[in-house]
gemmi code that builds the backbone of each chain (N, CA, C; Angstrom):
import gemmi

chains = {
    "A": [
        ("MET", (6.168, -9.570, 1.450), (7.530, -9.191, 1.870), (7.220, -7.618, 2.720)),
        ("LYS", (8.201, -7.490, 3.701), (8.010, -6.287, 4.313), (9.445, -5.578, 4.250)),
        ("LEU", (9.538, -4.178, 4.304), (10.585, -3.453, 4.033), (11.649, -3.972, 5.090)),
        ("GLU", (11.105, -3.982, 6.352), (12.068, -4.288, 7.479), (12.866, -5.786, 7.438)),
        ("ASP", (12.198, -6.601, 6.483), (12.956, -8.012, 6.317), (13.835, -7.906, 5.412)),
        ("ILE", (14.188, -6.792, 4.697), (15.232, -6.851, 3.786), (16.281, -5.682, 4.141)),
        ("ILE", (15.866, -4.827, 4.973), (16.975, -3.533, 5.505), (17.632, -4.300, 6.366)),
        ("CYS", (19.108, -3.937, 6.398), (19.778, -4.258, 7.398), (20.188, -2.907, 8.366)),
        ("PHE", (19.335, -2.805, 9.477), (19.334, -1.739, 10.085), (20.634, -1.326, 10.724)),
        ("ASP", (21.462, -2.190, 10.899), (23.091, -2.130, 11.232), (23.783, -1.301, 10.566)),
        ("ALA", (23.133, -1.253, 9.117), (24.020, -0.667, 8.133), (23.413, 0.675, 7.542)),
        ("VAL", (22.102, 1.099, 8.229), (21.577, 2.283, 7.701), (22.508, 3.641, 8.185)),
        ("VAL", (22.691, 4.404, 7.040), (23.678, 5.913, 7.438), (22.534, 6.892, 7.453)),
        ("PRO", (22.234, 7.333, 8.789), (21.072, 8.429, 8.718), (21.803, 9.642, 8.240)),
        ("LYS", (23.140, 10.136, 8.394), (23.869, 11.067, 7.928), (24.683, 10.840, 7.105)),
        ("LEU", (24.654, 10.865, 6.019), (25.962, 10.319, 5.088), (26.973, 11.475, 4.881)),
        ("ALA", (28.251, 10.845, 4.884), (29.265, 11.937, 5.024), (29.514, 12.089, 3.324)),
        ("SER", (29.266, 11.249, 2.395), (29.625, 11.675, 1.186), (28.675, 12.540, 0.708)),
        ("VAL", (29.245, 13.216, -0.556), (28.597, 14.242, -1.091), (28.194, 14.221, -2.556)),
        ("ASP", (28.619, 12.993, -3.271), (28.309, 12.821, -4.490), (28.050, 11.231, -4.559)),
        ("ARG", (27.162, 10.949, -5.922), (26.424, 9.673, -6.070), (27.531, 8.538, -5.787)),
        ("ASP", (28.691, 8.503, -6.309), (29.543, 7.367, -6.236), (30.064, 6.996, -4.808)),
        ("GLY", (30.035, 8.194, -4.063), (30.592, 8.448, -2.652), (29.403, 7.529, -1.916)),
        ("VAL", (28.438, 8.070, -2.150), (27.285, 7.502, -1.134), (27.014, 5.790, -1.504)),
        ("ILE", (27.141, 5.580, -2.765), (27.174, 4.079, -3.121), (28.317, 3.371, -2.348)),
        ("ASN", (29.448, 3.948, -2.284), (30.563, 3.174, -1.592), (30.477, 3.199, -0.053)),
        ("GLU", (29.820, 4.416, 0.457), (29.678, 4.347, 1.689), (28.522, 3.233, 2.205)),
        ("LEU", (27.458, 3.217, 1.604), (26.323, 2.224, 1.916), (26.679, 0.888, 1.754)),
        ("VAL", (27.408, 0.496, 0.554), (27.883, -0.825, 0.394), (29.151, -1.211, 1.662)),
        ("SER", (29.903, -0.143, 1.906), (30.766, -0.306, 3.068), (29.995, -0.546, 4.321)),
        ("ALA", (29.023, 0.038, 4.549), (28.400, -0.016, 5.771), (27.680, -1.550, 5.948)),
        ("LEU", (27.295, -2.131, 4.678), (26.652, -3.604, 4.503), (27.656, -4.477, 4.898)),
        ("GLY", (29.079, -4.022, 4.324), (30.178, -5.018, 4.683), (30.283, -5.125, 6.062)),
        ("LYS", (30.612, -3.766, 6.876), (30.877, -3.642, 8.268), (29.811, -4.665, 9.099)),
        ("SER", (28.668, -4.481, 8.714), (27.434, -5.010, 9.605), (27.539, -6.562, 9.289)),
        ("GLY", (28.464, -7.011, 8.414), (28.435, -8.552, 8.127), (27.404, -8.970, 6.904)),
        ("SER", (26.363, -8.319, 6.664), (25.395, -8.587, 5.819), (26.039, -9.079, 4.411)),
        ("ILE", (27.281, -8.438, 3.745), (27.924, -9.138, 2.764), (29.429, -9.289, 3.164)),
        ("ARG", (29.942, -9.924, 2.218), (31.352, -10.280, 2.511), (32.367, -9.133, 2.450)),
        ("LYS", (33.109, -8.688, 3.477), (33.937, -7.578, 3.435), (34.907, -7.516, 2.385)),
        ("ASN", (35.478, -8.643, 1.888), (36.354, -8.571, 0.859), (35.772, -8.499, -0.486)),
        ("LYS", (34.397, -8.333, -0.433), (33.622, -8.031, -1.719), (33.103, -6.748, -2.021)),
        ("VAL", (33.411, -5.980, -0.894), (32.600, -4.493, -0.817), (33.165, -3.906, -2.130)),
        ("ALA", (34.424, -3.624, -2.577), (34.755, -2.919, -3.620), (34.071, -3.369, -4.730)),
        ("GLU", (34.334, -4.525, -5.165), (33.553, -4.989, -6.437), (32.026, -4.815, -6.389)),
        ("ILE", (31.358, -5.006, -5.163), (29.998, -4.945, -5.241), (29.693, -3.440, -5.636)),
        ("ALA", (30.329, -2.593, -4.921), (30.177, -1.137, -5.049), (30.184, -0.604, -6.564)),
        ("GLN", (31.350, -1.280, -7.097), (31.437, -0.966, -8.611), (30.510, -1.480, -9.476)),
        ("ALA", (29.966, -2.575, -9.068), (28.631, -3.077, -9.970), (27.349, -2.257, -9.631)),
        ("VAL", (27.205, -1.691, -8.703), (26.179, -0.842, -8.409), (26.360, 0.382, -9.242)),
        ("ILE", (27.715, 0.923, -9.049), (28.061, 2.309, -9.995), (27.998, 1.906, -11.451)),
        ("THR", (28.285, 0.943, -11.785), (28.078, 0.565, -13.335), (26.657, 0.542, -13.833)),
        ("ARG", (25.862, -0.209, -12.963), (24.391, -0.223, -13.153), (23.802, 1.372, -13.095)),
        ("GLU", (24.246, 1.950, -12.320), (23.784, 3.273, -12.050), (24.143, 4.077, -13.368)),
        ("SER", (25.232, 4.097, -13.668), (25.756, 4.846, -15.072), (25.067, 4.336, -16.209)),
        ("GLU", (24.546, 3.313, -16.311), (23.615, 2.786, -17.457), (22.323, 3.467, -17.455)),
        ("ALA", (21.700, 3.577, -16.362), (20.310, 4.356, -16.363), (20.014, 4.641, -14.642)),
        ("SER", (19.921, 5.900, -14.598), (19.938, 6.400, -13.194), (18.716, 5.707, -12.532)),
        ("THR", (18.780, 5.557, -11.257), (17.802, 5.147, -10.305), (17.192, 6.304, -9.541)),
        ("GLY", (17.570, 7.233, -9.917), (17.137, 8.601, -9.137), (15.594, 8.801, -9.611)),
        ("ILE", (14.498, 8.327, -9.404), (13.400, 8.402, -9.765), (12.458, 9.630, -9.327)),
        ("GLY", (13.145, 10.466, -8.810), (12.651, 11.890, -8.345), (11.851, 11.985, -7.103)),
        ("LYS", (11.195, 13.122, -6.757), (10.665, 12.985, -5.359), (11.712, 12.978, -4.144)),
        ("GLY", (12.991, 13.087, -4.611), (14.113, 13.143, -3.577), (14.474, 11.762, -3.201)),
        ("VAL", (14.031, 10.695, -3.843), (14.716, 9.462, -3.601), (15.192, 8.950, -4.906)),
        ("ALA", (16.333, 8.040, -4.403), (16.976, 7.157, -5.600), (17.077, 5.639, -5.044)),
        ("VAL", (17.250, 4.676, -5.865), (17.049, 3.336, -5.652), (18.329, 2.653, -6.242)),
        ("PRO", (19.539, 2.941, -6.086), (20.547, 2.231, -6.625), (20.514, 0.772, -6.193)),
        ("HIS", (20.755, -0.327, -7.211), (20.723, -1.701, -7.052), (21.351, -2.210, -8.130)),
        ("VAL", (21.654, -3.552, -7.857), (22.365, -4.508, -8.802), (21.797, -5.915, -8.428)),
        ("LYS", (21.928, -6.771, -9.586), (21.865, -8.316, -9.207), (23.146, -8.755, -9.643)),
        ("THR", (23.604, -9.621, -8.535), (25.001, -9.856, -8.731), (25.040, -11.195, -7.887)),
        ("ASP", (26.237, -12.049, -8.601), (26.446, -13.337, -7.801), (26.992, -12.976, -6.492)),
        ("LEU", (27.556, -11.771, -6.425), (28.674, -11.469, -5.228), (27.807, -11.476, -3.810)),
        ("VAL", (26.424, -11.515, -3.973), (25.513, -11.519, -2.860), (24.778, -12.926, -2.769)),
        ("LYS", (24.819, -13.544, -1.640), (23.828, -14.729, -1.568), (22.452, -14.627, -1.134)),
        ("LYS", (22.031, -13.708, -0.437), (20.742, -13.224, 0.212), (20.419, -11.816, -0.042)),
        ("ILE", (19.436, -11.428, -0.369), (18.774, -10.036, -0.760), (19.081, -9.276, 0.540)),
        ("VAL", (19.524, -8.208, 0.209), (19.869, -7.072, 1.577), (19.856, -5.614, 0.987)),
        ("ALA", (19.223, -4.853, 1.845), (19.034, -3.287, 1.350), (19.552, -2.476, 2.615)),
        ("THR", (19.831, -1.318, 2.357), (20.257, -0.296, 3.445), (19.439, 1.154, 2.895)),
        ("ILE", (19.661, 1.881, 3.890), (19.150, 3.357, 3.664), (20.164, 4.352, 4.076)),
        ("GLY", (20.288, 5.270, 3.124), (21.390, 6.470, 3.478), (20.444, 7.976, 3.360)),
        ("CYS", (20.776, 8.837, 4.402), (20.062, 9.975, 4.412), (20.953, 11.201, 4.028)),
        ("CYS", (20.733, 11.993, 3.333), (21.411, 13.392, 3.213), (20.697, 14.441, 3.235)),
        ("SER", (20.765, 15.373, 4.356), (19.784, 16.389, 4.328), (20.296, 17.587, 3.267)),
        ("ALA", (21.471, 17.597, 2.975), (22.046, 18.555, 1.822), (21.563, 18.326, 0.381)),
        ("GLY", (21.143, 17.081, 0.209), (21.131, 16.539, -1.090), (21.904, 16.357, -2.092)),
        ("ILE", (21.720, 15.294, -2.857), (22.891, 14.639, -3.563), (22.462, 14.646, -5.237)),
        ("ASP", (23.382, 14.864, -6.099), (22.901, 14.902, -7.348), (22.994, 13.482, -7.919)),
        ("PHE", (21.877, 12.697, -8.178), (21.926, 11.523, -8.377), (21.226, 11.444, -9.977)),
        ("SER", (21.442, 12.593, -10.929), (20.907, 12.741, -12.320), (19.385, 12.226, -12.365)),
        ("SER", (18.684, 12.695, -11.190), (17.399, 12.216, -11.357), (16.379, 12.548, -12.383)),
        ("LEU", (15.407, 11.953, -12.604), (14.390, 11.997, -13.508), (13.824, 13.515, -13.495)),
        ("ASP", (13.622, 14.115, -12.226), (12.917, 15.251, -12.207), (14.041, 16.551, -12.099)),
        ("LYS", (15.345, 15.913, -12.233), (16.492, 16.925, -12.034), (16.640, 17.740, -10.683)),
        ("GLN", (15.992, 17.320, -9.686), (16.140, 17.483, -8.380), (17.028, 16.794, -7.535)),
        ("PRO", (17.375, 17.429, -6.546), (18.607, 16.790, -5.482), (17.845, 15.660, -4.842)),
        ("THR", (18.719, 14.471, -4.565), (18.060, 13.372, -3.581), (18.470, 13.361, -2.476)),
        ("TYR", (17.576, 13.081, -1.474), (17.893, 13.123, 0.018), (17.635, 11.830, 0.690)),
        ("SER", (17.170, 10.871, 0.246), (16.830, 9.576, 0.711), (17.419, 8.398, -0.285)),
        ("VAL", (18.458, 7.287, -0.021), (19.032, 6.624, -0.953), (18.683, 5.182, -0.402)),
        ("LEU", (17.905, 4.564, -0.958), (17.688, 3.086, -0.638), (18.633, 2.149, -1.530)),
        ("LEU", (19.539, 1.386, -1.236), (20.285, 0.810, -1.900), (20.088, -0.623, -1.699)),
        ("LEU", (19.996, -1.271, -2.889), (19.306, -2.907, -2.834), (20.401, -3.915, -3.542)),
        ("LEU", (20.754, -4.870, -2.964), (21.596, -5.773, -3.434), (20.813, -7.330, -3.625)),
        ("SER", (20.833, -7.527, -4.727), (20.159, -8.876, -5.001), (20.827, -10.064, -5.517)),
        ("PRO", (20.771, -11.337, -5.271), (21.299, -12.415, -5.678), (21.117, -12.513, -7.377)),
        ("ALA", (21.997, -12.787, -8.239), (21.740, -12.747, -9.719), (20.520, -13.829, -10.212)),
        ("ASN", (20.735, -15.000, -9.316), (19.824, -16.055, -9.907), (18.357, -16.119, -9.225)),
        ("ASP", (17.954, -14.967, -8.725), (16.779, -14.883, -8.180), (15.732, -13.578, -8.596)),
        ("PRO", (15.659, -13.621, -10.000), (15.296, -11.914, -10.515), (13.512, -11.953, -9.813)),
        ("ASP", (12.774, -12.970, -9.641), (11.731, -12.893, -9.115), (11.640, -12.351, -7.407)),
        ("CYS", (12.709, -12.791, -7.133), (12.855, -12.018, -5.527), (13.083, -10.752, -5.719)),
        ("HIS", (13.753, -10.166, -6.663), (14.454, -8.859, -6.846), (13.129, -8.022, -7.173)),
        ("LEU", (12.228, -8.518, -7.855), (11.125, -7.960, -8.180), (10.180, -7.595, -7.134)),
        ("GLN", (9.981, -8.692, -6.300), (9.124, -8.466, -5.054), (9.607, -7.686, -4.076)),
        ("ALA", (11.088, -7.550, -3.927), (11.779, -6.487, -3.181), (11.646, -5.034, -3.760)),
        ("MET", (11.442, -4.822, -5.102), (11.410, -3.563, -5.545), (9.726, -3.194, -5.320)),
        ("GLU", (8.847, -4.078, -5.578), (7.553, -3.844, -5.288), (7.389, -3.410, -3.767)),
        ("THR", (8.037, -4.049, -2.686), (7.788, -3.680, -1.418), (8.431, -2.226, -1.217)),
        ("ILE", (9.437, -2.056, -1.887), (10.405, -0.666, -1.735), (9.438, 0.451, -2.094)),
        ("PHE", (8.844, 0.154, -3.360), (7.952, 1.385, -3.771), (6.579, 1.520, -3.146)),
        ("LYS", (6.110, 0.391, -2.462), (5.072, 0.643, -1.541), (5.046, 1.736, -0.596)),
        ("TYR", (6.313, 1.573, -0.051), (6.633, 2.604, 0.807), (6.939, 3.925, 0.157)),
        ("LEU", (7.819, 4.026, -0.650), (8.316, 5.194, -1.339), (7.188, 6.081, -2.113)),
        ("GLN", (6.374, 5.339, -2.628), (5.030, 6.080, -3.157), (4.334, 6.948, -2.209)),
        ("LYS", (4.417, 6.770, -1.015), (3.776, 7.312, 0.061), (4.228, 8.661, 0.443)),
        ("ASP", (3.543, 9.685, -0.009), (4.180, 11.151, 0.323), (4.679, 11.399, 1.672)),
        ("ASP", (3.912, 10.697, 2.804), (4.188, 10.900, 4.058), (5.436, 10.141, 4.542)),
        ("PHE", (5.567, 9.094, 3.851), (6.867, 8.276, 4.308), (8.023, 8.680, 3.743)),
        ("ARG", (7.952, 9.294, 2.631), (9.166, 10.222, 2.195), (9.513, 11.316, 2.808)),
        ("LYS", (8.387, 12.215, 3.084), (8.763, 13.281, 4.151), (9.324, 12.825, 5.241)),
        ("PHE", (8.829, 12.015, 5.978), (9.284, 11.424, 7.427), (10.733, 10.949, 7.346)),
        ("LEU", (11.015, 10.039, 5.941), (12.250, 9.604, 5.802), (13.256, 10.736, 5.719)),
        ("ARG", (13.126, 11.755, 5.098), (13.786, 12.965, 4.677), (14.224, 13.663, 6.017)),
        ("GLN", (13.108, 13.639, 7.154), (13.562, 14.555, 8.174), (14.135, 13.322, 9.315)),
        ("SER", (14.318, 12.161, 9.072), (14.873, 11.208, 10.099), (16.438, 11.672, 9.960)),
        ("ASP", (16.949, 11.583, 11.292), (18.320, 11.705, 11.379), (19.137, 10.858, 12.323)),
        ("THR", (18.324, 9.718, 12.804), (19.054, 8.716, 13.540), (18.475, 7.368, 12.815)),
        ("SER", (19.384, 6.166, 13.245), (18.872, 4.908, 12.847), (17.655, 4.601, 13.498)),
        ("GLU", (17.313, 4.904, 14.612), (16.197, 4.491, 15.378), (14.781, 5.058, 14.826)),
        ("SER", (14.757, 6.374, 14.353), (13.768, 6.908, 13.781), (13.555, 6.404, 12.357)),
        ("ILE", (14.650, 6.009, 11.816), (14.271, 5.162, 10.544), (13.856, 3.881, 10.621)),
        ("HIS", (14.154, 3.068, 11.540), (13.726, 1.820, 12.038), (12.125, 1.857, 12.516)),
        ("ASP", (11.738, 3.044, 13.294), (10.464, 3.090, 13.740), (9.379, 3.476, 12.559)),
        ("LEU", (10.115, 4.317, 11.734), (9.288, 5.040, 10.489), (8.892, 3.802, 9.793)),
        ("ILE", (9.748, 2.915, 9.501), (9.610, 1.671, 8.547), (8.500, 0.757, 9.285)),
        ("THR", (8.692, 0.778, 10.585), (7.785, -0.386, 10.972), (6.413, 0.385, 11.255)),
        ("ASP", (6.279, 1.478, 11.643), (5.087, 2.151, 11.677), (4.189, 1.967, 10.325)),
        ("PHE", (4.967, 2.137, 9.029), (4.409, 2.124, 7.880), (4.202, 0.805, 7.481)),
        ("SER", (4.599, -0.268, 7.871), (4.471, -1.686, 7.744), (3.288, -2.066, 8.268)),
        ("ASP", (2.635, -1.361, 9.392), (1.287, -1.782, 9.904), (0.037, -1.448, 9.385)),
        ("GLU", (0.474, -0.197, 8.422), (-0.772, 0.196, 7.500), (-1.630, -0.646, 6.743)),
    ],
    "B": [
        ("MET", (-18.350, 2.970, -19.870), (-17.132, 3.051, -20.686), (-17.425, 3.894, -21.700)),
        ("SER", (-16.456, 5.136, -22.058), (-16.492, 5.996, -22.930), (-15.911, 5.317, -24.217)),
        ("ALA", (-16.474, 5.887, -25.331), (-15.899, 5.565, -26.548), (-14.504, 5.605, -26.815)),
        ("ASP", (-13.728, 6.282, -26.007), (-12.228, 6.197, -26.183), (-11.507, 5.319, -25.425)),
        ("VAL", (-12.198, 4.387, -24.793), (-11.407, 3.514, -23.849), (-11.070, 2.255, -24.596)),
        ("ARG", (-9.753, 1.712, -24.677), (-9.389, 0.646, -25.331), (-8.779, -0.380, -24.203)),
        ("GLU", (-8.767, -1.513, -24.295), (-8.011, -2.327, -23.434), (-7.363, -3.641, -24.138)),
        ("ILE", (-6.036, -3.869, -23.637), (-5.395, -5.023, -24.193), (-4.552, -5.847, -23.251)),
        ("GLU", (-4.615, -7.077, -23.445), (-3.774, -8.011, -22.455), (-2.346, -8.232, -23.007)),
        ("VAL", (-1.362, -8.070, -22.168), (-0.115, -8.478, -22.889), (0.628, -9.363, -21.841)),
        ("GLU", (1.742, -9.965, -22.485), (2.188, -10.857, -21.342), (3.654, -10.395, -21.429)),
        ("ILE", (4.406, -10.458, -20.155), (5.884, -10.301, -19.901), (6.672, -11.380, -20.393)),
        ("LYS", (7.504, -11.235, -21.255), (8.182, -12.150, -22.172), (9.779, -12.277, -21.923)),
        ("ASN", (10.240, -11.237, -21.359), (11.690, -10.959, -21.189), (12.234, -11.813, -19.705)),
        ("GLU", (13.200, -12.457, -19.687), (13.658, -13.256, -18.404), (13.349, -12.655, -17.124)),
        ("TYR", (13.962, -11.283, -16.969), (13.834, -10.645, -15.469), (12.956, -9.940, -15.446)),
        ("GLY", (11.903, -9.931, -16.125), (10.352, -9.442, -15.904), (10.608, -7.956, -16.010)),
        ("LEU", (9.392, -7.374, -15.200), (9.441, -5.689, -15.258), (10.205, -5.196, -14.083)),
        ("HIS", (11.282, -5.204, -14.221), (12.393, -4.556, -13.205), (12.183, -3.049, -13.489)),
        ("MET", (13.273, -2.222, -12.990), (13.077, -0.834, -13.127), (13.272, -0.342, -14.460)),
        ("ARG", (14.353, -0.814, -15.255), (14.460, -0.316, -16.726), (13.564, -0.515, -17.655)),
        ("PRO", (12.990, -1.502, -17.518), (11.489, -1.962, -18.337), (10.437, -1.041, -17.987)),
        ("ALA", (10.260, -0.840, -16.614), (9.263, 0.095, -16.177), (9.678, 1.387, -16.694)),
        ("MET", (10.679, 1.976, -16.720), (11.099, 3.340, -17.073), (10.624, 3.396, -18.561)),
        ("GLN", (10.860, 2.176, -19.274), (10.526, 2.397, -20.832), (9.085, 2.612, -20.770)),
        ("ILE", (8.297, 1.636, -20.216), (6.863, 1.733, -20.083), (6.410, 3.332, -19.916)),
        ("VAL", (7.033, 3.766, -18.741), (6.734, 5.116, -18.435), (6.866, 5.920, -19.567)),
        ("ASP", (8.159, 5.813, -20.353), (8.539, 6.735, -21.498), (7.511, 6.722, -22.483)),
        ("VAL", (7.016, 5.554, -22.889), (6.138, 5.357, -23.998), (4.868, 5.898, -23.652)),
        ("ALA", (4.424, 5.568, -22.467), (3.048, 6.026, -22.085), (2.905, 7.460, -21.797)),
        ("SER", (4.120, 8.238, -21.489), (4.303, 9.491, -21.390), (3.826, 10.506, -22.574)),
        ("ARG", (4.271, 9.575, -23.742), (4.165, 10.278, -24.967), (2.830, 10.733, -25.351)),
        ("PHE", (1.763, 9.944, -24.866), (0.404, 9.775, -25.252), (-0.552, 10.779, -24.239)),
        ("ALA", (-1.420, 11.457, -24.733), (-2.325, 12.173, -23.794), (-3.437, 11.343, -23.185)),
        ("SER", (-3.759, 10.387, -23.667), (-4.725, 9.265, -22.987), (-4.215, 8.825, -21.480)),
        ("GLU", (-5.262, 8.780, -20.649), (-4.798, 8.121, -19.318), (-4.776, 6.734, -19.385)),
        ("ILE", (-3.569, 6.293, -18.941), (-3.195, 4.748, -19.262), (-2.941, 4.087, -18.093)),
        ("THR", (-3.678, 3.113, -17.698), (-3.338, 2.166, -16.355), (-3.101, 0.889, -16.739)),
        ("VAL", (-1.980, 0.146, -15.729), (-1.746, -1.241, -16.057), (-2.027, -1.869, -14.746)),
        ("SER", (-2.643, -2.991, -14.979), (-3.337, -3.962, -14.033), (-2.604, -5.200, -14.150)),
        ("ASN", (-2.368, -5.819, -12.751), (-1.852, -7.037, -12.775), (-2.967, -8.050, -12.189)),
        ("GLY", (-4.281, -7.390, -12.245), (-5.258, -8.230, -11.596), (-5.651, -7.922, -10.132)),
        ("GLU", (-4.476, -7.262, -9.502), (-4.767, -7.083, -8.069), (-4.692, -5.413, -7.839)),
        ("THR", (-3.915, -4.921, -8.685), (-3.685, -3.359, -8.569), (-3.775, -2.999, -9.893)),
        ("ALA", (-4.337, -1.855, -10.087), (-4.363, -1.065, -11.259), (-3.430, 0.387, -10.885)),
        ("VAL", (-2.387, 0.432, -11.993), (-1.365, 1.750, -11.585), (-1.510, 2.615, -12.671)),
        ("ASP", (-0.976, 3.755, -12.500), (-0.615, 4.888, -13.622), (0.487, 4.548, -14.251)),
        ("ALA", (0.138, 4.401, -15.517), (1.380, 3.918, -16.583), (2.334, 4.815, -16.798)),
        ("LYS", (2.017, 6.309, -16.132), (3.277, 7.380, -16.378), (3.872, 7.639, -15.106)),
        ("SER", (3.772, 6.677, -14.167), (4.436, 6.996, -12.772), (5.629, 5.740, -12.738)),
        ("ILE", (6.835, 6.069, -12.607), (7.729, 4.947, -12.398), (7.456, 4.427, -10.943)),
        ("MET", (7.371, 4.905, -9.988), (7.166, 4.204, -8.932), (5.709, 3.285, -8.989)),
        ("HIS", (4.767, 3.744, -9.521), (3.501, 2.836, -9.661), (4.026, 1.502, -10.392)),
        ("VAL", (4.672, 1.718, -11.593), (4.684, 0.688, -12.457), (5.820, -0.448, -11.957)),
        ("THR", (6.716, 0.117, -11.127), (7.869, -0.627, -10.677), (6.894, -1.701, -9.343)),
        ("MET", (5.776, -1.063, -8.885), (5.123, -1.661, -7.787), (4.164, -2.907, -8.315)),
        ("LEU", (4.166, -3.014, -9.684), (3.442, -4.300, -10.149), (4.352, -5.465, -10.208)),
        ("ALA", (5.753, -5.433, -10.077), (6.533, -6.475, -9.706), (6.027, -7.784, -10.698)),
        ("ALA", (5.905, -7.491, -12.044), (5.587, -8.307, -13.088), (6.591, -9.156, -13.526)),
        ("THR", (6.484, -10.407, -13.140), (7.620, -11.480, -13.449), (7.167, -11.952, -14.798)),
        ("CYS", (8.436, -12.787, -15.518), (8.198, -13.453, -16.735), (7.093, -14.414, -16.679)),
        ("GLY", (6.279, -14.272, -17.736), (5.092, -15.197, -17.777), (3.671, -14.419, -17.260)),
        ("MET", (3.875, -13.292, -16.627), (2.792, -12.829, -16.091), (1.963, -11.910, -17.282)),
        ("LYS", (0.659, -11.904, -17.057), (-0.120, -11.090, -18.059), (-0.583, -9.854, -17.194)),
        ("LEU", (-0.653, -8.811, -18.292), (-1.071, -7.488, -17.565), (-2.242, -6.926, -18.612)),
        ("THR", (-2.884, -6.163, -17.806), (-4.147, -5.575, -18.703), (-3.674, -4.107, -18.714)),
        ("ILE", (-3.587, -3.496, -19.885), (-3.544, -2.160, -20.236), (-4.601, -1.266, -20.558)),
        ("THR", (-5.131, -0.386, -19.943), (-6.188, 0.344, -20.502), (-5.881, 1.672, -20.859)),
        ("ALA", (-6.357, 2.195, -21.746), (-6.016, 3.647, -22.028), (-7.436, 4.354, -22.465)),
        ("ASP", (-7.522, 5.582, -22.090), (-8.602, 6.400, -22.182), (-8.190, 7.818, -22.995)),
        ("GLY", (-8.597, 7.952, -24.127), (-8.381, 9.295, -24.704), (-8.293, 9.038, -26.360)),
        ("GLY", (-8.244, 10.189, -26.860), (-8.293, 10.107, -28.518), (-7.179, 9.183, -28.925)),
        ("ASP", (-5.759, 9.425, -28.283), (-4.956, 8.558, -29.030), (-4.630, 6.943, -28.107)),
        ("ALA", (-5.603, 6.566, -27.667), (-5.703, 5.347, -27.076), (-5.092, 4.238, -27.806)),
        ("GLU", (-5.565, 4.100, -28.961), (-5.377, 2.967, -29.832), (-4.055, 2.916, -30.148)),
        ("GLU", (-3.271, 4.166, -30.603), (-1.847, 4.165, -30.803), (-1.178, 3.868, -29.830)),
        ("ALA", (-1.445, 4.466, -28.652), (-0.642, 4.176, -27.328), (-0.492, 2.772, -26.827)),
        ("LEU", (-1.655, 1.937, -26.958), (-1.725, 0.640, -26.710), (-0.817, -0.048, -27.671)),
        ("SER", (-0.967, 0.202, -28.950), (-0.155, -0.648, -29.934), (1.297, -0.351, -29.747)),
        ("GLN", (1.628, 0.809, -29.206), (3.089, 0.958, -29.020), (3.412, 0.193, -27.771)),
        ("LEU", (2.477, 0.108, -26.889), (3.127, -0.435, -25.577), (3.029, -1.892, -25.836)),
        ("ARG", (2.337, -2.506, -26.557), (2.510, -3.971, -26.832), (3.649, -4.200, -27.634)),
        ("GLU", (3.969, -3.510, -28.533), (5.028, -3.642, -29.423), (6.494, -3.474, -28.288)),
        ("LEU", (6.488, -2.612, -27.384), (7.600, -2.456, -26.270), (7.720, -3.871, -25.613)),
        ("ILE", (6.429, -4.379, -25.043), (6.449, -5.620, -24.030), (6.663, -6.843, -24.745)),
        ("GLU", (5.887, -6.861, -25.881), (5.688, -8.381, -26.344), (6.965, -8.497, -27.571)),
        ("VAL", (6.890, -7.622, -28.317), (7.921, -7.687, -29.534), (9.333, -7.330, -29.149)),
        ("LYS", (9.651, -6.107, -28.711), (10.875, -5.586, -28.387), (11.326, -6.245, -27.083)),
        ("MET", (10.495, -6.646, -26.184), (10.913, -7.282, -24.867), (11.678, -6.561, -24.280)),
        ("PHE", (11.652, -5.138, -24.211), (12.559, -4.235, -23.466), (13.978, -4.439, -24.003)),
        ("ASP", (14.260, -4.825, -25.175), (15.624, -5.154, -25.645), (16.273, -6.111, -24.657)),
        ("GLU", (15.514, -7.015, -23.969), (16.425, -8.010, -23.286), (15.879, -9.236, -23.545)),
        ("PRO", (16.781, -10.471, -23.250), (16.514, -11.594, -23.727), (15.198, -12.311, -23.217)),
        ("ALA", (14.588, -13.078, -23.873), (13.438, -13.926, -23.400), (13.581, -14.734, -22.404)),
        ("GLY", (12.513, -15.044, -21.563), (12.638, -15.884, -20.478), (12.352, -17.368, -20.908)),
    ],
}
model = gemmi.Model(1)
for chain_id, residues in chains.items():
    chain = gemmi.Chain(chain_id)
    for i, (resn, *xyz) in enumerate(residues, 1):
        res = gemmi.Residue()
        res.name, res.seqid = resn, gemmi.SeqId(i, " ")
        for name, pos in zip(("N", "CA", "C"), xyz):
            atom = gemmi.Atom()
            atom.name, atom.element = name, gemmi.Element(name[0])
            atom.pos, atom.b_iso = gemmi.Position(*pos), 0.0
            res.add_atom(atom)
        chain.add_residue(res)
    model.add_chain(chain)
structure = gemmi.Structure()
structure.add_model(model)
structure.setup_entities()
């Protein structure tokens, strides 16, 4: 599995308007709704499911990245998107530092193994210092797309 | 292999496998010990104290992992990790 296979690039938000965790989650789920990756009439419900999961245990894993996610029957196919915020967002991260890059993942509830594979893929990229650095500096959808495809070839 | 190195094999038994919350629990337990601890799925060996690394294992239900600890508290570390993974099953339902 490659990151570009699960990211919906039409739903990438290089400059997030939101300034807090729940706002960012709503913004990214809405972007997925607009892109057609998920059903528009399910956006509010899905965003709430992600927020509920996030409130149980933060996915702000430190080093400026957070990976909010949920396994839910409300999506039929696994899909992810990315949001960036140069000012930083409080995601209650493990290292108590601001989050600059948010990778949101929605997985169908009935396929936990697919969810694990997607997480493996996501962390293969995120654990690379250069990938995180360049992602944080990216401010257009094109640069995020190019960054991901560049790192896929490594 | 030095005298302080210990190794065990554990099986992932909870239905949803080693997703992020179980991975965090492994990191929590591993981080209480001074020993260097690595977890391997046969292909990749990762640092048990790094959430990014442990999540990368993508261990599904039924998968076996080898955990290696190197240090004075290696034995106790492995015993607590086995308890978490196989007995408590991360407080999740069995698969």
